[in-house]
C-alpha positions, 0 to 999 in steps of 0.5 A: 089903355082904359081908365079902369085897367090903369087904376087896377095896375096903379092900385097893385103898385101902390099896394106893393109899395105900401107893403114894402114900406110897412116892412121897412118901417117894421124892420126899423122899429125892430132895430130901434127896439133892439138897440134900446133893449141892449142899452138898457141891458148894459145899463142894468149890468153896470148898475146892478153888477159892476157898480154894486160888485162889492155890495151884499150879494149873499156872499158878504157885506162891505162898506162903501169906499168914499175916497177915489184913488185920484183924490187920496193924499195917501194910499196904503197897499197890502199886497198879495204875494203870489203863493200860499205862504203867509208874508208881509209887504206893504206899499205906501204912496203919497204925492212925492214919496214911495215907501215899502215896508217889508217884502215877503213871503218868499224870494219867488214873491219879489217879481210879483211885488215888483210888477205891482209896484211898477204900476205906481213907482214911475221914477224907479225910486223908493224914498224909504224902505223899512225892513221890520225884522229878519224872518223870511216872510218879511225880508226875503225880497232883500236876500237874493243871491243875485243883487239885481233880483232883490228889491234893492237892485230893482229900485233906487232906495234912498233911505233904508231903515232896518231892525236893530238886532236879531236872534242868537246865531241869526247872523251865521245863516245863509239867508241873513248873509245874503241880506247883509250882502244886498244891504251893503251893495245898496249902501254902496249905490248911495242908500242911507241906512239907519237902524230903528235904534239910531232913529229913536236916538237921533244918532248917525244922521237918523231921525225919529220922524220923517216928513212925507207931505203936508201935515204927513209923516211917519215916526219910528216908535220906541220899542224896548227890543231895539236896545235889548234884542230878543235872542229867542223870538225874532218877532219882538225885534220888529220895527214899529212905525206910526204914520200920521196924515193930518188928524188920522193915524196908521199903525204898523208893528211888524210881528211884535208879540203881546209882551212887546205890544205892552212895552210899546204902549208903555214907551209911546203915547199912542193915539187911536188909529184909523188903520192897523196892520194886524200884528203877526198876520193876525196871530193869537200871540199878538194883537193884545187887548192891552194894545187894542184898548189904546189904539181902538182901530177902525180898519184892520188889514191882515196880511196872511193866507187865511186858514193855512196850516203853514205855522200850526195845525190847530185850526183856531190858531191859524191866521187870522186866529180866533183870539185875534178876532176876540180882541179886535171885535169890540172896536171894529168889524172892518177887518180885511184879509189878503189871501185864502188857503184853498186846498182845491185851488191851483197853487193852494190859494185864492184871493180873499179880499186880494190886494187891499188898498186903504185910501185917505184924504185929510178928512176921510178914508176907505178901503177898496180891494182887487177881489171884493170888499167883503168884511171878514165876519160876513164871509163864508170862510169866517162863518165856517171857521170862526165866531164873532163875539157877542156882548 
């Protein structure tokens, strides 16, 4: 073969090789660029969407939560209850204690509550159960026909603290009778039972203050209605509790009404509080200026189905009421609400903030919610239904 012909063949081979190599390099570069683009996209999604999901997105404004669950020495959970009926259920966890305050709103809520608690109650034991008063939206989870379906039957309850008295004729009602049957069985299973009056008086083995950790305790506050049950307004018979975590304080007053709040202030030395569970679901009949002036809350959590006409058709008085807003506003705008009534939603309710989790260390605290961390006054519902007072 001549040198000229050989060079021609060699040139064609080299040309094909270069073309293939060029394609191969181009393909590799394309893959590398694609991978980089995907990674950058994932990072951008995390940083601007997931990481900032609770920031101001035009739908609401929220505060940063600087406390992670694993760092908190106490977490306080305000639960959604699986329906559009307003009710209270608060779970409190410290390192060695699991505490439940109330279990509303209906008996159908009990499995919802239990499913939530089971994420945190690893030993099946509630060290303390507090039942504030005998209204269905607070104690229905303790009133099941089948004891095993009740909170008492689902968990080992070590100490049960209950209201001291009820309305006239309450004890003859079927639900109350079921409650007493359930409570009797819990006591037979080994639970210690004390009324709020016994706690305040320190009688029959009860204490007014219970230790739940290092420099942590809860105290059953003195209420006029423990010894003088309100025969016509069950709300005033509510058990009132103050939790202390080092220098921080958290107040729970059940559904105590305005006149009861005034007496509470008179009978107790109440501190300023980092957290207040809105009285009576944010009702206009509670959360009085007399109480707010003393406790000056920094965070307020409302257990209700906002905007529901369940209790009143008068829109300004539906939970959370305008009067409640007016009385809280001078002290904080950090107001959070569990559930929202939505006539177009399946089941007529959707999450507002959702399950609200208040997290605290000895020196810091914050709020993290299952749906969003938007403060109430920045939400669409608030802007359409309530006014934030100025001045």
